[in-house]
Every structure is written in structure tokens, then in C-alpha cells.
C-alpha positions, 0 to 999 in steps of 0.5 A: 491824612491823604495819600498826598500827605503820606508822600510828603512824609516819605521824603523825611522818612528816607532821609532819616531811615537810619534812625530806626535803631535799637535806641528808639522804641520799637514795636512788634505784634498787636498794636491797639489805638482805642482813641481811634478805634483801630488795631492791627498786627505788625507782621512777623519779622517787621518792627515799627516806630511811631511818628507824629504822623503815623507809623513806619515799619522796617525789616532786617532783610526785606528792603523798603519801608511800610507807612501807616496813617489815617484818613477821613475819606468816606467813599471809594470815589474819594479814594480813587480821586486822591489815588490819581493825584500822585506827587510832583514836588519839583525836587526830584520826587515824581511818583505817579499812578501806574495802571488802574486802581484796583477795588479789593472789596467794598471798603478798600482800594489799591494802587501802584505808583512808579517814578522817582523819589529824590531823583532815585527810581522808585516804586510804591504800592498803596491800599486805602481802607474805609472805616464806617466807624471813624478814621480809615487807614492808608498803607503804603509800601515803598522801595527803590526800583532796584530792590522792590520785591513781592515780599514787600507787597505781601507784608502790606497785604498782611497788615491790611488783613489784620486791621480791626475797626471798633467805635473810637473811645474819644474820651471826654474831648468830644463831650467837652466840646459839645458842652462848650458849643451847644446853645451858642453863637459863634461869630467871625469878623474881619475888616480891612480898609485902605486909603488912597495913596495920592490926592484925589484917589479913591480908597477901598477895602472889604469886610466879612463876617460869618455867624454859626448858631449851634442849637441844643436841638442838634441843628444849626443856623448859618449866615455870612455877609461880605462886602467889597467896596471902592469909593463907597460902592460895593456888593454884599451877600447874605444867606440863612437857614429855615426854621429848623436851621440850615442843617445838623451839627455834631462834634467828632474826633475821628483822628483824635483831633476835635472837629465841628461838622456841619451837614447842610440839608443840601448835602454839603459838609463843612468841617472845622478843626476846633482849638482854644486858648483859654476862653478864646475859640478857634475854628481852623485857626480863626478866632470866633467869638462865642456868645449866649445871651442878649442881642448876641444869643443864638437864634434857637427856640 
């Protein structure tokens, strides 16, 4: 979850803020999420409500809201880069970085924002916290400019200080995906052709495929091939790894969603969100064919 995604959540939050009523489950005190390896304590006087994207906190007498969500950043530099992005949606929301982001410690970065939210002058204060054990946490306090007060920021800082990170208890999902993927070849194929729309014209098209061999020893081999042709001519490219592959692979679920993580020896990291529909496997929503035997077995010893 990035700062930009949190900003998108703000619009829905402000529209539906009146739904924070006794009719919905309200949370106070210690909150524990063992699947994420994250726990925190809601400050006294504040109540929280879970959303599909995280948690919203409100107070009876302190104007504004606090948002809490997870992220997958691994460095302060990544947090700084995202903090500088701000948000402009062309519909009255324009929140931009105000001043320079402040390094709170080796694991946390804070930043102030000013601008408008749905055409109303607004201010925000955000803290991004890194977590070497899994998903990090992004916290944001927001209010219209006329009612923004230090008490809102103080509550955010108190919430941040209460954060405790432990190794995530991912349950069986990571092991299940490891068992499904190790010792397999995953192949993605896509083709498109178009004929000429007039006599004597030249047709064209393209084809692409990608192959990932996930060896049980923990390394992977990666190859891709693509071609674009017009009238029979084209270009193509192909790359592969060494005897010990192109890098190492693992399955993790830092935010509860299983990810296939490929770490190339060059330092490049590629992540694919894993899902399935019966025996069909999808990486980032694209169907990959899983094979283990014969001509289509993985190139592993």
C-alpha cells in the first residue's frame, strides 16, 4: 500500500465518515494482526473501524481522522520518493508535500502535506515505518485546514510509537504455494495477428512468451521471447540464466496476499501476485501454464 493509494482511500473515507456509528464494529485498545506480524494500540479516546484497505480512526472531540495501512517498501529512499509524489486527481483533490520529509529514525520517515481535498483546504501528516520482518506501516492524519490541530498529530505519533513488529504467521498459504510451484515450469504465451484491410496490403502482428523454471534448490531460470512482424520481417529477443539460474525465488505473503518473488543476481527484483482458479495459475492476473514432465519439464538438475 503506497501513500498514493492511501490518498485515494481518503476520498471515500470523507464521503462516508458519518458511517462511523455505533451500528458498526468499533475497536479500541490493543489490536493484533498475527498474519501480518503487526500490533498497535489505539490511543485513549479514539475508536477504530476496519476497512478493506486498513483501519480508520476517529475521535469524539478531535476533528479529523487517522488512517492506517500497510506497505511493502524496504528502504527510506523508497519512502522519500513516494512522499514527494503527492496527489492530483483533477476533481478537487490536490495534496502536495509541504517542506522536507523528516527522518525520525532509521526506520521511519514523516512528511506534512497541504492543499485541497474535494475542493476544501486540507492538511495532512504522514509517517511511513519500515519493517524488516514483513510489511511496513503507513499512518496518516488528515483534517480540513480550519480545524487541523496539534492533538491530531500527537495521536498519530502515539500510534506510531505503539507499533510492534513480529515475524508474520503466514499460516499454510506460503507453504501451499511453495509446494505447488517448486520443481515446475511456468509458461505465459500471447499471440496476436491482423490481416490486411485492403487488397495488396501487408498484415502484421506480434507474439510473446515468458518461461520461469522454479527449481527445488531455490534458484530459478528465466527466459523471454518476443517478436513483432510486418509483412514477414521482425525482431526478437531471448535471455536466460547460467547453470545456477538467473537468481533465487521464494514465496512470501507480507500483507496476507501470496507473492512469487524473483531476485535476480543483478539485484533486480520482480514480484508476481499469485492466484488460482482450480488448476489454473495466475501471476499478476495472467494465466501461466504449469508443467513438470517431459519436453516441458523445468531445466533443473
